[in-house]
C-alpha positions in Angstrom: 144.3 9.0 154.1 140.7 9.5 154.9 138.1 10.5 152.3 136.5 13.9 153.0 132.8 13.7 153.9 130.4 14.5 151.0 129.3 18.1 150.5 126.0 18.8 152.4 122.8 18.5 150.4 120.3 21.2 151.2 116.7 20.2 151.8 115.5 21.9 148.6 118.0 19.9 146.5 117.1 16.7 148.3 113.4 17.1 147.9 113.8 17.9 144.2 115.9 14.7 143.7 113.3 12.6 145.6 110.4 14.0 143.7 112.1 13.3 140.3 111.7 9.6 141.1 108.1 9.8 142.3 105.0 9.7 140.3 103.2 12.3 142.5 99.5 12.4 142.3 97.1 15.4 142.3 94.1 15.3 144.6 91.7 13.8 142.0 94.3 11.2 140.9 94.8 10.2 144.6 91.0 9.8 145.0 90.8 7.7 141.9 93.8 5.6 143.0 92.1 5.0 146.4 89.0 3.9 144.5 91.2 1.4 142.6 92.7 0.0 145.9 95.5 2.3 146.8 96.0 3.0 150.4 95.8 6.7 151.4 98.0 7.3 154.5 97.7 10.5 156.4 100.9 11.3 158.4 99.8 14.7 159.7 100.0 15.2 163.4 96.9 15.1 165.5 96.5 18.9 165.9 96.2 19.3 162.1 93.7 16.4 161.8 91.6 17.9 164.6 91.8 21.4 163.2 91.3 20.6 159.5 89.6 17.2 159.4 90.5 14.0 157.7 90.1 12.3 154.3 87.4 9.6 154.7 89.0 6.1 154.5 92.6 7.3 154.9 94.7 5.4 157.3 96.1 7.6 160.0 99.7 6.8 160.8 101.9 9.2 162.7 105.1 10.0 160.7 107.4 8.6 163.4 105.7 5.2 163.0 105.2 5.1 159.3 108.0 2.7 158.3 107.1 0.4 161.2 103.4 0.2 160.3 103.7 0.0 156.5 106.6 -2.5 156.1 104.6 -5.7 155.3 107.5 -7.8 156.5 107.9 -5.9 159.8 106.9 -7.0 163.2 104.6 -4.1 163.8 102.8 -3.7 160.5 99.2 -2.8 160.2 96.8 -5.2 158.5 96.5 -2.9 155.5 100.2 -3.4 154.7 99.4 -6.4 152.6 102.6 -6.6 150.4 105.4 -4.7 148.9 103.4 -4.2 145.7 100.7 -2.2 147.6 100.2 1.3 146.1 100.6 3.8 148.9 99.8 7.5 148.7 101.3 9.4 151.6 99.6 12.6 152.6 101.0 15.3 154.8 99.7 18.9 155.2 101.2 20.6 152.1 103.1 17.8 150.3 106.7 18.2 151.6 107.1 15.7 154.4 105.1 13.2 152.4 107.7 13.2 149.6 110.4 12.3 152.1 108.1 9.7 153.7 107.3 8.1 150.3 111.0 7.8 149.5 111.6 6.1 152.8 108.8 3.6 152.1 110.4 2.9 148.7 113.7 2.1 150.4 111.8 -0.5 152.4 110.6 -2.1 149.1 107.2 -0.5 148.7 108.1 0.4 145.1 104.7 1.9 144.4 104.8 4.4 147.2 104.2 8.0 146.2 102.6 11.1 147.7 99.9 13.7 147.2 101.2 16.8 145.5 100.1 19.7 147.7 99.0 17.4 150.6 95.8 17.6 152.5 95.4 21.3 151.7 95.3 20.6 148.0 92.8 17.8 148.6 90.5 20.2 150.5 91.0 23.0 148.0 89.9 20.6 145.2 86.6 20.2 147.1 87.1 16.5 147.8 85.5 14.9 150.8 86.7 15.8 154.3 85.2 14.8 157.5 85.8 16.2 161.0 88.9 14.8 162.6 88.8 12.7 165.8 88.4 14.9 168.8 87.2 17.9 166.8 84.8 19.9 168.9 81.4 20.6 167.4 81.4 24.1 165.9 78.6 26.4 167.0 75.9 27.2 164.5 76.3 30.5 162.7 73.7 33.0 164.0 72.2 35.5 161.7 
């Protein structure tokens, strides 16, 4: 006799479960954490970074490479991935994909991984520093 597969979990339920285990940070908390040595990791895709800019000092890692680059014991890790005790704050555009990504990092042993509640858009709305993204064309001066 085979066991029936578990009932499907919807994304809203899944994200709620994941977030209940994360100590999510607001924009100013994330800024302060970075000042204390946390690694801010921007997983937004290039078009969003080019359109909206980037957080100064944040490490850019495409979402599909995140686990490979942040696992300190992995063969393809970045030099910033110094150990499993590293505090990592994952940033996406609005704070949804980053929750899933932070949970994935925790499964790799990065127990202090979390994410930015509201994502890059919350950071920008809080008036925190943003600089033009790579490849962002210069904007024409406003005439008037």
